[in-house]
C-alpha positions as a printed Julia matrix, in Angstrom:
220×3 Matrix{Float64}:
  -9.63  -30.48   7.47
 -11.34  -27.75   5.48
  -9.41  -25.94   2.73
  -9.43  -22.8    4.91
  -7.68  -24.65   7.75
  -5.19  -26.33   5.42
  -4.34  -23.04   3.74
  -2.88  -22.26   0.33
   0.09  -20.25  -0.91
   1.44  -18.13   1.94
  -0.85  -19.93   4.43
   0.01  -23.46   3.26
   1.61  -26.29   5.19
   4.86  -25.59   3.36
   4.86  -22.06   4.79
   4.29  -23.48   8.29
   7.23  -25.83   7.78
   9.44  -22.85   6.95
   8.23  -21.15  10.14
   9.16  -24.23  12.18
  12.6   -24.37  10.57
  13.09  -20.73  11.53
  11.95  -21.42  15.11
  14.45  -24.27  15.35
  17.18  -21.93  14.15
  16.11  -19.43  16.82
  16.68  -22.01  19.53
  13.24  -23.56  20.08
  13.99  -27.22  20.79
  10.92  -28.78  22.45
   9.65  -31.23  19.79
   6.07  -31.15  21.09
   5.96  -27.34  20.9
   7.41  -27.39  17.38
   4.89  -30.01  16.28
   1.94  -28.0   17.59
   3.26  -24.82  15.95
   3.57  -26.78  12.71
  -0.04  -27.98  12.68
  -1.89  -24.99  14.17
  -3.32  -22.71  11.43
  -2.13  -19.3   12.64
  -3.68  -17.62   9.6
  -7.17  -18.32  10.97
  -6.49  -16.06  13.96
  -5.65  -12.89  12.02
  -7.67  -10.67   9.71
  -8.03  -12.13   6.21
  -6.12   -9.15   4.79
  -3.1   -10.13   6.91
  -3.3   -13.9    6.33
  -0.35  -13.9    3.92
   1.83  -12.53   6.76
   0.54  -14.93   9.43
   3.7   -17.07   9.45
   6.17  -14.17   9.33
   8.24  -13.66  12.47
   6.25  -10.58  13.42
   3.47   -9.46  15.75
   0.3    -8.47  13.89
  -2.65   -6.27  14.9
  -5.9    -7.99  15.87
  -7.93   -4.87  16.66
  -8.76   -3.08  19.93
  -5.1    -1.95  20.25
  -4.09   -5.59  20.74
  -1.77   -7.85  18.76
  -0.96  -11.49  18.12
   2.58  -12.18  19.32
   5.24  -13.24  16.83
   5.55  -17.02  16.43
   8.92  -17.07  18.21
   7.47  -15.44  21.35
   4.5   -17.83  21.4
   6.83  -20.82  21.04
   9.38  -19.51  23.56
   6.82  -18.7   26.27
   5.18  -22.1   25.78
   8.53  -23.89  25.91
   9.53  -22.02  29.08
   6.22  -22.89  30.72
   6.63  -26.6   29.94
  10.37  -26.88  30.55
  10.03  -28.25  34.08
   7.55  -30.97  33.08
   3.98  -31.6   31.85
   1.17  -29.42  33.19
  -2.43  -30.33  33.92
  -4.13  -27.0   34.72
  -2.96  -23.78  33.07
  -4.35  -20.27  33.51
  -3.92  -17.96  30.53
  -4.35  -14.22  31.05
  -5.19  -12.51  27.77
  -6.99  -14.82  25.34
  -6.57  -12.26  22.57
  -7.22  -13.81  19.18
  -6.9   -17.32  20.67
  -3.72  -18.49  18.9
  -1.62  -18.86  22.04
  -4.64  -20.54  23.65
  -4.78  -23.04  20.79
  -1.08  -23.87  21.13
  -1.32  -24.29  24.91
  -4.46  -26.39  24.83
  -2.78  -28.99  22.62
   0.06  -29.41  25.12
  -1.58  -29.34  28.57
  -4.52  -30.99  30.27
  -6.84  -27.97  30.54
  -6.63  -24.24  29.82
  -8.59  -21.62  31.75
  -8.37  -18.42  29.73
  -9.38  -14.89  30.75
  -9.95  -11.97  28.35
 -11.04   -8.46  29.29
 -12.35   -7.52  25.82
 -15.58   -9.37  25.04
 -15.42   -9.07  21.21
 -11.95  -10.64  21.18
 -13.07  -13.44  23.47
 -16.07  -14.23  21.28
 -13.95  -14.32  18.13
 -11.28  -16.51  19.74
 -13.88  -18.9   21.08
 -15.4   -19.27  17.61
 -12.03  -20.06  16.0
 -11.11  -22.59  18.69
 -14.52  -24.25  18.37
 -13.99  -24.56  14.6
 -10.66  -26.3   15.28
 -12.41  -28.74  17.66
 -10.17  -27.73  20.56
 -12.41  -28.35  23.54
 -10.25  -28.52  26.69
 -10.66  -24.78  27.31
 -12.82  -22.81  29.73
 -13.38  -19.11  28.97
 -14.03  -16.11  31.19
 -14.7   -12.49  30.27
 -13.09  -10.73  33.2
 -10.31   -8.71  34.79
  -7.05  -10.58  34.31
  -5.4    -8.93  37.31
  -7.73  -11.02  39.48
  -6.89  -14.32  37.76
  -9.6   -16.99  38.02
  -9.74  -18.06  41.64
 -12.54  -20.59  41.16
 -10.16  -23.14  39.64
  -6.92  -22.26  41.46
  -4.29  -23.41  42.15
  -2.75  -23.72  38.69
   0.27  -25.75  37.61
   1.1   -23.05  35.08
   0.15  -19.45  34.34
   0.93  -17.67  31.08
   0.35  -13.93  30.75
   0.3   -12.23  27.33
   0.37   -8.56  28.39
   2.91   -6.68  30.49
   2.09   -5.34  33.96
   4.52   -2.93  35.64
   4.73   -5.49  38.44
   3.39   -9.03  38.82
  -0.21   -9.03  40.12
  -0.29  -10.51  43.62
  -3.51  -12.41  42.89
  -1.75  -14.36  40.15
   1.1   -15.27  42.47
  -1.4   -16.54  45.02
  -3.14  -18.74  42.43
   0.03  -20.7   41.59
   0.29  -24.26  42.9
   3.37  -25.24  44.91
   5.88  -26.1   42.2
   3.82  -24.11  39.69
   5.36  -21.96  36.97
   4.34  -18.55  35.6
   5.73  -16.98  32.43
   5.02  -13.25  32.21
   6.4   -10.09  30.59
   7.0    -7.34  33.15
   7.65   -3.63  32.57
   6.15   -0.37  31.41
   4.55    0.16  28.0
   7.02    1.72  25.59
   9.84    1.2   28.09
  11.99   -1.68  29.28
  10.17   -4.98  29.57
  11.61   -8.38  30.46
  10.24  -11.87  30.11
  10.27  -13.55  33.5
   9.62  -17.05  34.8
   8.42  -17.43  38.37
   8.44  -20.78  40.15
   6.57  -21.13  43.43
   8.3   -23.02  46.22
   6.91  -24.11  49.59
   7.65  -20.76  51.19
   9.01  -18.53  48.45
   9.09  -17.66  44.75
  12.06  -18.01  42.43
  12.25  -15.34  39.71
  14.25  -15.76  36.5
  14.72  -12.77  34.16
  15.13  -14.26  30.7
  14.96  -11.78  27.83
  13.97   -8.3   26.69
  10.49   -8.23  25.13
   7.78   -5.82  23.98
   4.13   -6.47  24.89
   0.93   -4.47  25.07
   0.22   -3.14  28.59
  -1.65   -5.27  31.12
  -4.88   -3.41  31.88
  -7.36   -3.99  34.66
 -11.14   -4.06  34.31
 -13.17   -5.47  31.44
 -14.96   -4.14  28.38
């Protein structure tokens, strides 16, 4: 690994270990998720000026009115997605800076990730390429439409909050598939939900109060 990936001081492996200890104390128990959080250099996905805060339990700005979720939320959403068993094909809506993508890609067979903001997608793709994470396909597009070309998906993870779950995403879930998504209005009440698709219905679990950027349609 390069010195930049390894990190020093507040971006060092020791700092990552402290983050993992904190996540364990917060109730994250999946050993595979904890291991990936331990080895993934979160500081590479934020602005250099914020690198010393990369392993704090806080969301950080990444430009374009977007943010990188706090480590706990990344770990929790990933753990919830994987709780019912291993996943082969996962659709991610909202590539953002690429950190959640990096975590997912090390735990599932293949990630299909959609981002509406082209500069963010390009930056994320560059970071993930540098980390030699290759089981990812990228699309610059409208996340409300999902990515029908590769549906159905075993898992869907959404990193922005719609006021209601987009129907197209529900349709692109495989039978037995799982979606983890924040739902609610910006600046108002939002809840993290897990949807499981059955043969003829969907089971919805409301899990926790959260705060995410709004889920916007279109692309830029």
